N, C-alpha and C positions, 0 to 999 in steps of 0.2 A: 442366500437364499433368499427365491423367488413366492412373496406373500399372494394367495390366491383370488383374495376376497374380491382385489380389483377388476382383475377378470369376469369372477362370477357375478359381480355386481354388472356391468358391463353385459355381459350376454342374455345375466335376468330383463333389463330394460328393454335387448335389441327382443323380449320373447321367447326366451330360449329356456327351460327348465335346466337347471343347473342344478346339480347337486354336490356334495362334498364326498370326499373317501371314505370319509373312515365309519360309513355301516359296510364297508365293503372292507373283507377280510383281505389283508397282504397292502391293503394302500393306506396313505393317511392322510392327514390336516392337509397335505400339499397337493394334492389331487384331484380331481373334479369327474364329474362323471355325470355325462349327455348321449342321450340317440340323436342323432338326424336322420332321417327320412327323405325316402327322394330329392333328384338332382336340384331340383328348387332352394328349397328349404338345405340342405349341401352347401348351396352356392351362399344361400344369404347367412348363412354361420361363419363361411371362411370370411364372406366380407366384414364382418361382426367383427372374426377375428382379426382380423388385417388391419382394422378402423384400433381399435385397444391396442397392439401394437405399434402402429405408427405415435399414436398421442404416448407411448412410452419410450418411444426414439424422440420424439417431438418433430417427428417428419409428415411429411408424405403421405396417404393410407394407397393408393394406389397400384404404384411399383409394374405399371403394364398388365395387369390380371385386368378380364373378360369378364366380369361380374354379374352381367346383365340380369337379369330378372326374364324366366319365362311364362309369367304372367298365371304361374300356377298359386293356387292357397296355397300356403304353408303352413304345415303344423308343426307349432315347437312346443 
């Protein structure tokens, strides 16, 4: 079983508002709820998620992805 709390904490530390799924009908504590707006914020989210997953694997988080910032303000 996957425990979502470490991912939730990592995303919160990266500035994203992350909610558990318990309050949404049909979802349970293993689900996360979030909204990502705009291409810059989407790239920042993918980068944060990639970092977390790489840390779980114990490896490099780049994997050849290009997540360069567009310089926009990221509302999270």
